[in-house]
Every structure is written in C-alpha cells, then in structure tokens.
C-alpha positions as CSV (number, residue, x, y, z in Angstrom):
1,M,-12.4,0.8,18.1
2,H,-13.1,-3.3,17.2
3,E,-12.4,-6.5,15.1
4,I,-14.3,-5.7,11.9
5,I,-11.6,-8.1,9.4
6,R,-9.7,-11.0,10.8
7,T,-8.1,-14.8,9.3
8,V,-7.2,-17.2,11.8
9,D,-4.5,-19.3,10.4
10,L,-5.5,-18.9,6.5
11,T,-4.2,-21.8,4.4
12,K,-4.5,-21.8,0.3
13,D,-3.2,-24.5,-1.3
14,Y,-3.3,-25.3,-5.3
15,G,-2.2,-28.8,-5.8
16,S,1.5,-28.3,-3.8
17,L,1.8,-24.8,-4.5
18,R,1.2,-22.9,-0.9
19,A,0.0,-19.7,-2.1
20,V,-0.9,-18.6,1.7
21,D,0.6,-19.5,4.6
22,H,-1.2,-19.2,8.1
23,L,-1.2,-15.7,7.7
24,N,-3.1,-14.0,10.4
25,L,-4.4,-9.8,9.4
26,S,-6.6,-8.4,12.1
27,V,-8.1,-4.6,11.2
28,R,-10.4,-2.6,13.6
29,Q,-13.1,0.0,11.9
30,G,-11.8,2.6,10.1
31,E,-7.8,1.6,10.0
32,I,-6.5,0.6,6.3
33,L,-4.5,-1.4,6.4
34,G,-1.8,-1.2,3.5
35,F,-1.0,-4.9,2.2
36,L,1.9,-5.3,0.6
37,G,4.0,-8.1,-1.2
38,L,5.7,-8.8,-4.5
39,N,3.5,-10.7,-7.5
40,G,2.7,-14.3,-6.8
41,A,3.0,-13.4,-2.9
42,G,-0.4,-14.4,-2.4
43,K,-2.2,-11.1,-1.9
44,T,-4.9,-11.8,-4.7
45,T,-5.3,-15.0,-3.1
46,T,-6.0,-14.0,0.0
47,L,-9.1,-10.9,-0.9
48,R,-10.8,-13.9,-2.9
49,M,-10.8,-15.5,0.3
50,L,-12.3,-13.3,2.4
51,L,-14.4,-12.1,-0.8
52,G,-15.7,-16.0,-0.1
53,M,-14.6,-16.2,-3.8
54,I,-12.4,-19.2,-3.8
55,S,-12.9,-21.7,-0.1
56,P,-9.1,-21.9,2.1
57,T,-7.6,-24.9,1.6
58,A,-7.7,-24.1,6.1
59,G,-8.1,-21.6,8.3
60,S,-10.8,-19.2,8.3
61,C,-11.8,-15.8,7.4
62,Y,-14.2,-13.3,9.6
63,L,-15.8,-9.7,8.2
64,Q,-17.4,-8.2,11.1
65,G,-17.4,-10.9,13.4
66,Q,-19.1,-13.3,11.0
67,K,-17.7,-16.1,9.1
68,V,-17.1,-15.8,5.6
69,T,-18.8,-19.5,4.2
70,P,-20.4,-20.1,1.0
71,G,-24.5,-19.8,2.6
72,N,-23.4,-16.6,4.3
73,I,-24.6,-14.4,2.1
74,G,-25.8,-11.8,4.1
75,I,-22.4,-9.9,5.2
76,W,-21.7,-8.8,1.4
77,N,-24.1,-6.2,1.9
78,D,-21.8,-4.1,4.3
79,V,-18.8,-4.8,2.0
80,G,-17.4,-3.0,-1.5
81,Y,-15.2,-4.6,-3.6
82,L,-12.8,-4.4,-6.4
83,V,-10.3,-7.0,-7.0
84,E,-7.3,-6.5,-10.2
85,T,-9.0,-5.5,-13.4
86,A,-12.1,-3.2,-12.5
87,H,-15.1,-5.8,-14.6
88,S,-18.1,-3.9,-16.2
89,Y,-21.0,-4.7,-19.1
90,P,-18.4,-3.3,-22.3
91,D,-22.0,-2.4,-24.3
92,L,-23.7,-0.2,-21.2
93,T,-23.2,3.2,-20.4
94,V,-21.2,4.1,-17.0
95,R,-24.9,5.3,-16.1
96,E,-26.4,1.4,-17.0
97,N,-23.5,0.0,-15.2
98,L,-24.4,1.7,-12.3
99,E,-27.6,1.3,-12.4
100,L,-27.7,-2.8,-13.2
101,V,-25.1,-3.3,-9.4
102,R,-28.0,-0.8,-7.5
103,K,-30.6,-3.4,-8.4
104,L,-28.7,-6.0,-8.0
105,R,-27.8,-5.0,-4.3
106,D,-31.7,-4.1,-4.2
107,M,-30.8,-0.7,-3.4
108,E,-34.1,1.4,-3.5
109,D,-32.5,4.6,-3.5
110,K,-32.1,5.8,-7.0
111,G,-30.4,8.5,-6.1
112,S,-27.9,6.3,-4.9
113,V,-26.8,6.4,-8.6
114,D,-26.5,10.1,-9.1
115,W,-24.6,10.4,-6.0
116,I,-21.7,8.1,-7.3
117,I,-20.8,9.4,-10.4
118,E,-20.2,12.7,-9.1
119,K,-18.5,11.3,-6.0
120,L,-15.9,9.5,-8.5
121,K,-16.3,12.8,-11.0
122,L,-17.9,10.7,-14.0
123,G,-20.6,12.9,-14.2
124,D,-19.4,14.0,-18.2
125,Y,-19.3,10.1,-18.8
126,A,-22.4,8.8,-17.4
127,S,-23.7,8.4,-20.9
128,V,-20.2,6.5,-22.7
129,K,-19.9,3.1,-23.1
130,S,-17.7,1.6,-20.5
131,K,-15.9,0.0,-23.4
132,N,-15.6,3.3,-24.4
133,L,-13.2,4.2,-20.9
134,S,-9.9,5.1,-20.9
135,L,-8.0,2.4,-18.0
136,G,-8.5,5.7,-15.6
137,N,-12.2,6.1,-16.0
138,A,-12.6,2.6,-15.9
139,Q,-11.0,2.2,-13.0
140,R,-13.5,4.7,-10.8
141,L,-16.4,3.3,-12.8
142,G,-15.1,-0.4,-10.6
143,I,-14.5,2.5,-7.2
144,A,-18.3,3.4,-7.8
145,K,-19.8,0.0,-8.4
146,A,-17.8,-0.8,-4.6
147,L,-18.7,2.5,-3.0
148,I,-22.4,3.2,-4.3
149,H,-24.1,0.7,-2.0
150,K,-21.9,2.7,1.2
151,P,-20.1,0.1,2.7
152,K,-18.3,-0.5,5.5
153,I,-15.9,-3.0,4.6
154,L,-14.0,-1.8,2.0
155,L,-11.6,-4.6,0.0
156,L,-9.3,-3.3,-3.1
157,D,-6.9,-4.8,-5.2
158,E,-4.9,-1.9,-6.3
159,P,-7.4,0.8,-6.7
160,T,-5.7,3.7,-7.9
161,N,-4.6,1.4,-11.3
162,G,-4.5,4.0,-14.5
163,L,-5.3,7.1,-13.2
164,D,-3.2,10.2,-13.4
165,P,-1.9,12.3,-10.1
166,A,-4.6,14.4,-9.8
167,G,-6.8,11.3,-9.8
168,I,-5.1,9.0,-7.5
169,I,-4.6,12.0,-5.1
170,E,-8.7,12.6,-5.6
171,I,-9.3,8.5,-4.7
172,R,-6.7,9.0,-2.0
173,L,-8.5,12.1,-0.6
174,L,-11.5,9.1,-0.6
175,L,-10.4,6.4,1.2
176,L,-8.6,8.5,3.6
177,D,-12.4,10.0,4.3
178,L,-14.2,7.7,4.7
179,A,-11.8,5.6,6.8
180,K,-12.3,8.9,8.9
181,N,-15.5,10.4,8.8
182,L,-17.8,6.9,7.9
183,G,-15.4,4.2,10.0
184,V,-15.5,2.4,6.4
185,T,-12.6,-0.5,7.4
186,M,-10.4,-0.6,4.1
187,I,-7.6,-3.9,2.8
188,I,-5.5,-2.3,0.3
189,S,-3.2,-4.0,-2.1
190,S,-0.9,-2.2,-4.1
191,H,2.6,-1.9,-6.1
192,K,2.3,2.1,-5.4
193,L,4.5,2.3,-2.2
194,E,4.6,5.9,-1.7
195,E,0.8,5.7,-2.0
196,I,0.3,3.4,0.5
197,S,2.1,5.2,2.4
198,R,0.0,8.5,2.8
199,L,-2.9,5.8,3.4
200,A,-2.2,3.3,5.5
201,T,-3.1,3.3,9.1
202,N,-0.4,0.0,9.6
203,I,1.1,-2.1,7.2
204,A,1.1,-6.1,6.3
205,I,4.3,-7.7,4.2
206,I,3.4,-11.0,3.1
207,H,6.1,-13.0,1.0
208,H,5.9,-17.3,-0.2
209,G,2.1,-16.6,1.5
210,K,3.5,-15.6,4.6
211,L,3.4,-12.8,7.0
212,I,7.1,-11.5,7.5
213,K,6.0,-7.8,9.0
214,S,3.1,-6.2,10.0
215,I,3.7,-2.7,11.4
216,A,1.7,0.4,12.9
217,S,2.9,3.4,9.8
218,K,3.0,5.6,13.1
219,E,6.0,2.9,14.4
220,L,6.9,2.5,10.5
221,E,9.4,5.5,11.2
222,S,11.8,3.8,14.0
223,H,12.4,1.3,11.8
224,L,13.8,2.8,8.8
225,N,17.1,2.7,8.0
226,K,19.4,5.7,8.0
227,T,22.6,7.8,6.7
228,L,24.9,10.9,6.6
229,L,25.8,11.2,3.4
230,V,28.6,13.6,3.5
231,N,30.5,15.0,0.3
232,G,33.4,17.8,-0.1
233,E,36.7,19.1,-2.3
234,S,38.5,15.9,-1.2
235,I,36.3,12.8,0.1
236,R,40.1,11.4,0.3
237,G,40.2,13.4,3.2
238,I,37.1,14.1,4.3
239,K,37.3,9.5,5.0
240,E,40.8,9.7,6.7
241,T,39.4,12.2,8.6
242,L,36.2,10.8,9.9
243,S,37.7,7.7,10.1
244,K,39.9,8.7,11.9
245,A,37.5,9.5,14.1
246,G,35.9,6.0,15.0
247,F,33.6,6.5,12.0
248,N,33.0,3.8,10.0
249,V,32.6,5.4,6.4
250,S,32.1,4.0,3.4
251,S,32.7,5.5,0.0
252,Q,30.5,4.4,-3.5
253,S,31.6,5.1,-7.1
254,E,29.2,5.6,-9.4
255,S,28.6,2.9,-12.1
256,G,30.7,3.9,-14.7
257,K,31.3,7.1,-14.5
258,G,33.9,7.5,-12.4
259,A,32.3,9.8,-10.2
260,E,32.4,9.2,-6.7
261,L,29.1,10.0,-4.9
262,P,29.1,11.1,-1.5
263,L,30.8,9.1,1.7
264,R,27.7,7.1,4.1
265,I,27.8,7.2,7.5
266,V,25.5,4.5,9.2
267,D,26.8,5.2,13.5
268,E,24.3,6.2,15.6
269,E,26.7,9.2,16.6
270,A,26.6,10.7,13.3
271,I,23.0,10.6,12.7
272,N,21.9,12.1,15.3
273,N,24.6,14.6,16.0
274,P,25.6,16.1,12.2
275,Q,27.0,19.1,13.7
276,N,30.1,17.3,15.1
277,I,31.4,16.1,12.5
278,A,30.5,19.5,10.4
279,T,33.0,20.7,13.2
280,I,35.3,17.6,12.8
281,L,35.9,18.6,9.2
282,V,36.4,22.1,9.4
283,N,38.3,22.0,12.2
284,S,40.3,19.3,9.8
285,G,40.7,21.7,7.0
286,H,38.1,19.8,5.4
287,P,34.8,21.6,4.5
288,P,31.1,19.4,3.9
289,T,29.8,20.1,1.0
290,L,26.8,18.1,1.6
291,L,25.7,17.0,5.4
292,K,22.0,15.7,4.7
293,I,21.0,13.4,6.8
294,E,18.9,9.9,4.4
295,E,16.2,8.1,4.8
296,E,14.3,5.2,3.2
297,D,11.2,5.3,2.2
298,L,8.6,2.4,2.5
299,E,9.5,1.5,-0.8
300,A,13.3,0.9,0.2
301,Y,11.5,-1.0,3.5
302,F,9.9,-2.9,1.7
303,M,12.1,-4.0,-0.4
304,R,15.5,-4.7,2.7
305,I,12.4,-7.3,3.9
306,I,12.1,-8.7,1.6
307,H,15.7,-9.0,0.7
308,E,15.9,-10.2,4.4
309,Q,14.1,-12.9,4.2
310,G,15.4,-14.4,0.8
311,G,13.4,-12.6,-1.7
312,E,15.5,-10.6,-5.2
C-alpha cells in the first residue's frame, strides 16, 4: 500500500496563536486514520488545510502524491469531504441538492443520484427540502454529497453527528466497506471515541496543534492500562492479606456514599495471574466475591495521554 495522504511539518498560525504546529501525518491506501484531540486542538484546521480551504503558514500537505496548492484543482476529483456542519441549500430538496453536486462535479452518470440516495437510505426524504430535515438526515445528506462521486479519499469531521444508534452502525459499516473493498483512504475526526475504536486502523492524537501520539489500532491493546479489581465481604482483610503478600493494593471510597469500591491492584503479576490472587485470599479465609480485570477503553487512554501532556 502506498501513501495517499501526507502532511510535512504542517503549520498554521492565526496571529500569535499557533493552531497547528509542525504536524506530520501519513495515511496509506485503504487505511482509516482516527484523528483525535480536544476542542481547539487543531483537527478542523488541519482538515481545512488538506482541502485547500486555508493556506498553511509553513509546511505542506499532499493527496495522492500531489501537493495541495490553490492552482492544483484536479486533485479534488478524487476527494470527498464533510467538515464541521453538513451544509446544503435549504430550499432545495434532497434530490435537488444531490443533482446540483452531480452537475458541479461534471458527472455524466445521472444514476449516481439514485445510487447514493439508496446507499444513504434517503429515499423517503428525496422530495423533502433540506431545511426540513432532522439533524440526522441532514448529516446523511452531507455524507451523500461527499460520496456521490465515489472518491478515493474521504476527509470527515464528526460524520455520525446527529445520527441515532442504528444510523451510526450503518455509516460505520458503509465506511468500513469502502476502505476494505474499494481501498478508500480516510481521515475521520470525531469525539465519539468508542466509534473511532471500531473504525480506525490507526490513531493520531493532537494537543495544542502538536502530534503527541500515533499508534496502529492493532497495537493499542498493549498500551492500555489494566487493573485487577478485587472485592469481598472483608475489604480490610483482603487488603491486609494482599499487602502482606507484596502486592500494591489501593482502595477508594465512593464519593458521598461512604461505600467502598473494589480494591485495585496494578501489579503485572496479579493481572497476568488472577488465579493466584484467588488462591491467596481463599487460603487466608477471605474468599473474593469479585475478581475482574478492568482495561482502559480508547476514551480513557485518550484522556490519560492528554493528561500526561499537561491537558485537563
């Protein structure tokens, strides 16, 4: 697979504010990059530079090996995008909006409108003016406009915004199909980290415009913190027993309720061999009622990485 999207020391300043700071990204064909960061981290600014909507202060970006410049308009034939809000002409129907996109893209295939309406399940709303669409269906229309010309590159900012759970699953399956079977390359920015974890082949986290973590999704498992949770009738007895056995045991009271939460053990030996913890506790007369390994999800991992960089 060759490189389809690349940024080289991409930088954008707004006066004294550096929104994007020497950002280097690389996405190969068929990959889906989950682009993560807090509000104001520089995600949307990066996407806008990739789309040529704004010019970088320094550095450059490339799509399919071609540099994004004001005069290089041919590269947009292979690019679909949805950035921030799904814009459309409010007094035009769904079909009319899509027909307009087809004509603006100089597409001869008139059947493409019917194809994308069916693909995004907009058939019941084809004659509805876009201003009367729900947020979810307006988002579907925005995605339809991004996909109508069957692009090789997709740049999507919060693509599932406003969709119900069934709609989110439909869009996820659609995007996965495009990547796997058609080799479409994507950057997807989203605050729905659980969804990103199901979609992305790679994850990039930026903070204050800087890339602070880049990792393949298949490697994420080895980077997630794990904790062994232990509970029983005598929390004090369990804690004393395990502490004497040499384990680092911490306890935490549930705020405002006075009830003790399960004990937490982060020792690698305990996490890898929970059966040994059970044996120790049973032999000491404090059999556990709970013995469970808790693992970070992408959201917890993301927040930890941001916190390690001084973010709140």
